[in-house]
N, C-alpha and C positions, 0 to 999 in steps of 0.2 A: 624137357625143352618145349618150347611152342614152335607149333608148324608154322610155317612160313605164309600159309592160306588164312591160318587165324589171325596170325598178326597183321595181316592186310587189312583186317576188318575192325581194327581197334582206330578210335577217333583221336585227332590230333590234340594235343594239350592246349589250354586256353592261352591267348596272348598273355593276359594279365592275370595276376594271381588271384584265387579266390579273397575277397575282403570278408574279414569276419565283422558283424554288427550286432548290436542289441536292440531289441526292441522293448518299448514301453508307453505308457499312456498315462495323459496328465490334462489336468483341467486348467485352461487358460485363466489366471488370476487378472483380476481387475487392473493391475498396472501393465497388463498384456506381456506378461513374462511365463513361461513353463520351467519347470525343473528339469533337470537331466543330469544326473550325477550329482557334482558338488556345486554345478554352475543353473544360471538362470537365462535364457534365451528369449528373444522377444519374438513376437508373432502378430500379424496383423490385427489392429485393434477391433475388427467385426467378429472376432472371434472369441471374445472375452466371454467367459462362463462356458465354452463349448468343451468337450473332450476332443482331443488332437492323439496321434499316432506318432511316437517321436523314434525316428532309427539314428543310433549313434554307434560311429565307426571310430578308427583312433585318428582319424584329421578331421571330421565334420560330425553335425547335428543335421538332420532333415527332419522337417516337421509335416505330417500329412490329416489332411481333412477330410474325411471320406474317400479316403484312397486318392485324394490330389494331393500334391505336393504344394506345399502354401509357403514354406521359409527353409532358408539352407543357410546355417553359420558355421564358422570354423570354431571346432572343438576347443574348448577351454577348460583347465583343471578347475579352477574356480574362478568366482565372481560374476560378473554380467557381460552378456554381451546384447547389444542395444541397438535396433535401428531406428532413429529418429521417425523414419517413413513409417514405423508400425503405429505410431500414436494417431489419435483423432485429430483432425485438420488446428481444432483450436489449441492442442498441445504441441503441435508442429512449430506452429507461430509461435509459442514460448521459448521452445528451444533453437529456433534458428534465429531470433532476434534477441541476438545477446546484448548487454550494455555497450558495446563497441558499436553494434549495429544500430543502438538507438541515437546515440550521441552524433552518427554520421547522417543518420536521417536527418537528425533536429538541425544541424549544419545547415542542411539544405532548405529546411523551412524558414530561418531566421534566428536572429540574435536572441530576442525573447524566448522562442522556443528551447533555444540551446542554454539559454540559463536556466530555466524550468526544467529539462530534463538532467543537466548536472547537477542541480540542486537535489532531485528526486534519488539520483544514482549516486550520491557521495554517501554511502553507508553499504553493508553487506545484505541489509534485508531483503528477502526475497519478495515481499508484497511491493515494495516500490519499482522493481523491475517490471511489475505488471502493471503498476500504475503508468510508468513510463511509456509501456507499450501501449496501453490504453488511450494515450492521449495522443500520440502518434496516429492511431489508427482513427482519429476524429478527422485527419487530414482528407481520409479516402470519402469521407461522408458529406464533408464540406470542401474545403480547398486548403492549398499551403498558406495563403494570404489570410483566409478569416484565420485560421488556427493560431498564425502569428499575431495576428490583432487581439485573438482570446486572452493568449497567453501574457500579451503584454497587459493587458488589462486586469487580468487577476493577478499577477505581479505587483503591478501599481496599488491593489486593493489589500494586499499582503496575504492572500491565500489562493497562492497557484497549485490547486490540486485538482485531479482530474474531475472532480464532482463541480468545482466551480467554474471550470473551464468548459466543461461540457454545458452547463446551464447557459453560460452568456453566450453560446453557440448556438442553441437550442431555441433562445429567446431573442436571437439576431441583435445583440447589444456589445458586439465587439467595436462597433464603430461610434459607439453614441459616449460623448465624453459628458462626463458626471461633473456639474459645477461644486468646488468646492466651499463648503460654508464660511462664510466671514462673520465679524461681529461678535452676536450672541452665538454661533455656531447652530443658526436655525430652533434657538429655543423658543417654547411657546410665547405668546405677546403675554401672560398675565404674571410671567416671571418678571421681576425688576433686579436692578442691581442692587449692590450694598447700600446705598444710600437710602433707597427705598422700603429694602428690606429692614433696616435696623432702624426706620424713622422713629418709631414708638418707644425705645430703649431710652432709659433714663442714664445718661453716663455716670461714671465715677468722679469724683472730686479729683482735680489734679492736686501732685503735694503742695502747690502754692495754696489751694484753698481749703486743705485737710487742716482742721482746729488742731490747736496745739494740747499739750497732756495738762496745761495748767487750766486753760479755758475748758477741755474736758471735765475736770475735777471741779472748779465752780458751779459747772451745770450741774453735776451731781449733787452738790451740797445744796443747792437752789431745789433741786426737785426732792430732796429729803426735807427740807422746811417746809414747803407747800405740803406734803406729806402729811407733816406734822400737826399742821394748822386744821387738818379734818380729822385728826385724832380725838376722842372723847376726853375731856378734862377731867381730873381728879375731883371728886365732889367735896372733898375737905377743902379744897384751895379756895 
């Protein structure tokens, strides 16, 4: 049995139970994730290529860099735990500016921009979302009014692409109306119409002027007779 004096020197039990934790070290991948167990966890993008220490408990995963806590995630059995804020700024813009956001932003700009963005997003292709985001970003460099005019002009030209819209804005051509060609569609002056082009062509005879079969046969006989006059005669005759 313990002496009461000795028992009085014992420290009280902690309020919370001791937490078991596993430590590991990993290198941050280019996609801003590290692996812990069977799951991937995102960390701030500035740590790409760096070694970090990972503390994993039954309920959470903590990531340390040089002893400083940089990220905390709820632990997962498998899959990915991704915080969009861990991506670089340009990646954050891509993930937050969803197709729905692009459509709503285009509607605020104008009907021409709305039509261009709707056509780009009419499909599952990922690069179309990037193009739609890039077109809408032009409003920040120029203005909503100029972007709307450039989209209208590009659509009228049949090429509502990001490059065309950007070039129109860069050249300041969104408000300049191009006259549509008339007549010869702007062909050079040395080109002529059908009458001048075929002026030296000898026309074929019409059916009324075409020689009959009888006339053709008589002409052939006449040519043979004429040819016979030129042949040498028999010396005995």
